[in-house]
N, C-alpha and C positions, 0 to 999 in steps of 0.2 A: 280804512275800513273802520266802521264803528264797533265799539265793544261787544254789541249784540252778534255782529257779523263774525268777529273773532271767535267768540264762544261757540257759535254754530259750526264754523270750520274746525275748531278743535274737536268738537264732538264728532263730526264726520271723520276726521283722521283717526280718532281713537276707535271708532267702529271698524274702520279698514284695517288696522294695524292689531287690534285685539285678538281676533281668532287664530291668526297664524302664530303669534307669539305664545298663545295658551297651548296650542298643538304642539309647539317646539319644546314648552316646559314639560308637557306631559310625556313626549318621547325621551326627554332627558332624564327624568325621574319617574320611572314605572312605578305603579302602585304594587306593593307585595301582594303575591297570590294568598288568598285565605287558606288556612289550614284545613285539610281534608277532615270531614267528620267521621268518626268511627260508626259503623253500623250497629255496633253493640251499645253505643250510647245514644243513637238517635233513633233506634227502631225498637219499640216496646216488645214486638213479637220475639225479636233476636234476644232480647234480654231475658224474656221468660224461657225461651229455649235453652239458653245458656245456664240459667239457674237450675232448670229441670235436669239437664244433662249432669251438672255437678252434683245434684242431690242423688240421681240414680248411681253415678260412679261411686260416691261415698257410701251409698248403701250396699253396693255389690262389694266393696272392699271390706265392710264389716261382715256381711254374710259369708263370703268366701273365707275369711279368716277362722270363722267358727266351723265351717264345713271341713276345713283342713284338719282340724282337731278332731272332729268326729271320724273322718276317714283314717287318720292315723290310728285311732283306737279300735275300730271295727273291721277294717278290711283284713281278709285272710292273706297269708304270705304267698299262697299258691292258688292259682285258679285256671281252669281249663276253658278257654274261649272258643265260642262256635262262631262258624262262618270266618274263619282266620284267612282263608284265601281271598274271600270276596272283600274283606275289609282292606288288605293292603293293595289289591288290584284297584278297587276304587279310589283309593287315596292316590295312587300313581296316575290314574286317568285324571283326577283333579289337578295334579301337579303338571301334567301335560298340558291341560287347558290354561293353566297360569303361565307356562312358558310361551304358548301360542299367543295369548293376549298380550304379554309383555312384549314379545316380538313385533307384534302389530302396532302397538303403541310407540315403539321406537322407530318403526318404519314411517309411521303417519305423523310423528312428532306431536303427540298429544299430552295435554297436561296430566291426563289420568294415569300416565306412566308412573308418577310418584306413588299413587295408591298400589299399583300393580306391583311395583318393585318391593314396597314394604310387605304386601301379602305374599309374594314369592319368597322372599327371605324368611318369613315366618313358617311358611310350610316347609321349607328345606330345614330349618332348625328343629321342627317337630318331626320331621322324617328321620334325622340323624338320632334325636333323642330316643324315640320309641324303638327304633332299629337296634341301637345299643343296649337300650335297658331291657328288651325282651330276649336278647341273646346273651345275657351275663352267664348264664349256667349252660350254655351250649357250645358245640365246636364251631359255630358260626360267628364267634365273638370277634375274632381278628378280621374277618371279612367286614364285618359291620363297622369296626374301628377304622380301618383303612378307607372305607367308603366315606365315613363321616369326616374324617381329618383331611382328605385329599380331594373330596368331590362336593359334598353337601355343604358343609360349613364355610369352605372357600367362596362358593357360589352365593351362599346367603350373605356373606360380608360384602362381596361386591354389589349385591342388590341393595343392601342397606346403605352403603357408601354412594351408590348412585343415586338413591332417593335423597340422601341428605344433600348432596351436591345439587341436584335439581331443585329442591326446596329452597336452599339458600340462595340460588340464582334467582328464584321466583320473588323471594323477599327482597333482595337487592333491587330488582326491577320495580317492585312496588314502592321502595323507600325512594328510589329515583323519581317515580311519578309523583309521590306525595311531596316531595321536596321541590318539584317544579324545576328540575335540572333540565335545560335545553340547550345541550351542546349542539353545535351544527353538525358534527360527524359522529353522533352518538351511536347511530345505526350501524356505522362501520367498526365500532369498537367490540371486540369480543367480550362475551358476557363475563368471563373469567376475571379479566382485568378492568372491567367497567366499575365494579365496586370499589376498588382500590384508587381509581382515578377520580371518581366523582362522588363518592360517598365518605369523604374524609370527615370525621367527627360524628358520624351517624352510626347507631348500634345496628349491627348486622348479625348479631348472634341468634341463633335459632332458639336458645332457651329464653331469650328476652324479647324477641320480635312479636309485635302484637299479632293475634290470631286473624284480625281484619285486614292484613296487608294486601294492597291491590295486587291482583294477578292470582290470587288464590280462590277466586270464585268459581273457577271451572273445576277445581279439585274438591272443593267443599260440598257436602251433600245439599245444603241449603243455599243454592247459588242465586236464585231469583231475587231475595231481599238485598244481596250484595248488589246486584245489577240495577235494582231499584234506586240505589243510592248514588247512581252515576252523576245525577245532576248536582250533587254536593261536591263532587271532586273539582280540584282546580283545573 
């Protein structure tokens, strides 16, 4: 064979062996998944909403601090309230609605259960606080104390603990998705142990986890911008 024929044959062999070798190398060394972009960094609308919410919250703190001083100096020690029966009956109706909505969310396994548990626990704490506070100078004080210590406050604690547990599981699931963890049997792993098995070295504290964690879009009031960023996720 002439040198030109040998070069032509070498080029043919290189073309035949090149693609499979490149595919094999691509399988052996997969490219790392890009880090997910936070909607609060990528979406200008969410950044403006976050700044507005922070400004409103700070303003409310300043206003409420001054209003507390004004109330402490001007409110009378005694006041005869009107429509007392309607007030408590309506509050108990709202509390009943909160229990029904929470039971529905537990039955349907909806993400909104986190918000309902927080709201239910808050209403129970308010019920105990005002029930005890309005009966301090009456014979119903002991009934109010027993009801608060053995019914309302324990139920509120269970509601807050359940909301924290569900929120932590949601954050852990979001960290798994953002880290690109793809264990073959991850769907068969209980949620409570999944974080200990696959989130080694990742921060799962609810005080430090970012607000834009994946999985929270169903619970946040502005879910559509979060779903709009699905294309940026790995």
